[in-house]
Phi, psi and omega in degrees: 000129183244012176278136181230151181255123183273351184229157175293167184295314173071335186248132177300135182083005185290334184297328180286315179298320183257043180290160181305320181298317185289321179292325176294327175292317175303313182297318175304312178300314184298313184296323185285330191239354185296323182298315181292318177304315179299320177296321179292319177296328176289322177299326177300317183295316179298315184294322180294320176298318179298316183290323181292322179294323181271336180076018184208164171226163177213166173288146192290124180290331183277003177237025179300323179299322180294313185292330180274347187288160183256088182217160180224163174280170180300154178301143185275139175294157181299323184291353176242011182290324184244106181233037190296336174218122180240128176264138183249149177165164183283152177276010173219135008280173187298328181297317179296321182294318177295317179301322181291316179296330182268004193284342188090000179287160178284331183220142164249117173279100180280099193269118173259012186240253190301334181265004183236124173283117188280057166294158180296323179301309183299318178300312180293319181294325179296316179294324177290321178295318178296326177297315184286323178299320179297335181260001183069019186253003188290130179207161181209137175242121184289161175304334178278000180094000181282135183265134175245119178228168177282139180291146175246011182250004177217166176278120183294153178299150164291138183263130176236121186262133178256105173284172178291160179290166185301333189282342193269136177271169169231100187289340182278352171241119181250132175236118184059031179087356184238151180301140174292164176285118181304322179301320181283330174295311180299306181296314187298317181289319178293315185293314185302316183278335193236343192297310182298314178302308178302319177298316179294335176271003185057037187233019180151197001280139187232144185223150166249133184250119187261158161067011184292138179244350185205148179297338176289333178288327175294322182291325176298316178297318178300322176293325178297311182299312186295318175302309183297318178301314180295321184295324182258014174061041173257148179302144176298131184095006179293320176291137170234137187232138168250126185261128176282121171273085186233017170231151182293321178295329180293332177302332182268000187225031184298314175302311181298323177295314176297322181292319181300325180256020194304330176284338182243356187285140178245321182174190178232147179241144176273085184283074196300316186288312175295331174299316175294320176300315181297320180297314178298314183296318185295322188244024184301328181249025187261005178112170186294339182294346176261008176281117179276161170295179174313149185300322183296342181269351190261086176259186186282354178269358176294145188305318182289335177280324176297317179301319184292317184283323180290321177296325178295318176297312179302315180298313180301308188292328177295332181260006175074029179251156179281139174252116188250130179289172187259187186274126164279129188283342184287135181230149179283156175233107187295344179273347181228090181307322181291321175297318180297316178303314179294319181296315180295322178297319177294317180294319181300316180300315184296313185288328174296319177296312182298315175303318181292329182282346181116359178301153179267346178180179181204175187256149166224159185244007185216137183301331182286353177259358184296312180296326179297311178297318180300316183297319182288324178284326180295331181293327181270314185277327184062229181275354178288146181284337182197179177233040181300332182285352179283097178275134181258064182291346175284352185267124175232116184237131181254163172303327179290328176294322178294330185253019184282057181296325185293346180271359180295132178270144181125172184237163163266128184232158175297327178296321175298318176299314175304314186296315180301313183292320178302310182292322182297315182290315181302308183296318179301316178304312180296319182296317181294334178281352178111004177249143187259354178213149180210147175271120180237110181058041175068021172240138179280119179251131170230194183299327183290317180289327173293327176297317179298317185298308184287332179289321177302314179299314177302312180296320180295321174298310182305323184261004180050051181293138178260131184280144183278333181275326183246343179076012181264157177273137177285109177240169177299322181296316178300313180294325177300317180292313179297322180296318178298318181291319183289325178294319177294324174301315179297320179304315178292328181283325183290311175083309182289111186291328178292315174302317182292320178297318189284325186242314185283324176296314174299320176302316179299322175295320179297310185297316179306311180296323186288325184269340185255353178278093187295332186270355181214139177240121179279126186300323184222126179302327184287348182290307176287326180293334178297328180295337181266354188269137180295000000 
């Protein structure tokens, strides 16, 4: 075995998670699949350049037969039939994992990606918590002595694990002197320790697959699943995967993605915030017609977002797959009843729209919102576990509909530019401190929303966008000034000089480089930030 760990274990019980056998399995996955992964990442860059030059995407001509074919995904296991409310959050620390499992949701999306800062401690702790959750032994005692244990008076949620995307490395595990593939580390450790037990419990193993940009990337995951099942002597099809449609090219390949995973597919999810980020990223240099209004103005009722979600529901149900709604960013604040009332109203509207559109369930990020989501889906589903039988034959979506950014209502404002810079710096600082999600002004911000924020600013500079509120042109000089002012605003809000110097100043440096480098656009904010992470 030539896999090496570059950091100490740090977490109690980590020696079991990082056993020689488990690491050997991860190494085997890496060696078998890293070459294909690398080729697919290079293909992403070529595809983006072609789309940016033409300013358009289309349904793939060479897969017309798949789109026209009469096929369905594999029959769903009982533990995934009812997904009307899914709570999302990281599996570390243990307190958050226990709260999610005790929330009353039908599914817990245990996120090792956008909601988890990938420090080595967090990653190992998350795997340990997932290991204990599968065995019903997860517990936590706070420094104040408060005990957190799993409830025994309710059915706990089905756990669906989200590994990192194909693009992310794992620098703490080196294979032949190079970082391991983060996705294979996350999947490999979880699968090795828990797959057989979960299968015997009829509770898994289940996964959410992020950041896919092409059906061949889905096929790579399918190959990984098939190999892992055979390697651990599990029946083919034991793994079930839900794919996040959170990139613009994936929005044009939903049928193909389900087909590539058809023996392992469970459904598709409308990963709305990453989808917006991908749209900006893909067409960032394609002209002013792809410049979106302020982020706060781009909701799910915009025409191009409606086209995306309605096509997702139609595609899933035609193929017998679940259509899962996305995350409403609004979160309650128990210390501010007025804020909470407004947040609940907006979440209720969002979930009511999704249930009415035919989604089979949706996401929330806070336990207080579980019942709100459940109530809205109960109104539509009643006693039925899902509405897969609801075919959306009324939906007709063209490539032009998916790219109709020019029909989006709203303006670009200087206030919006300021808020984007504020959020990008704030979130990056929190990420560097070891947390993957944070509430900022009663909105849940994760890597996806920070990506939208910094990408919009880069695109606005590139296109010399004129702000509607002040009438000024967004230039590098303007952004430099606004960034400095927002950083000083944060300095005053944070107060603690040590915390600000340790996390916020480096975060401001990362954001400054990302938004002001006119000759280079970094595909993911977390790539340069990862170099600063422990």
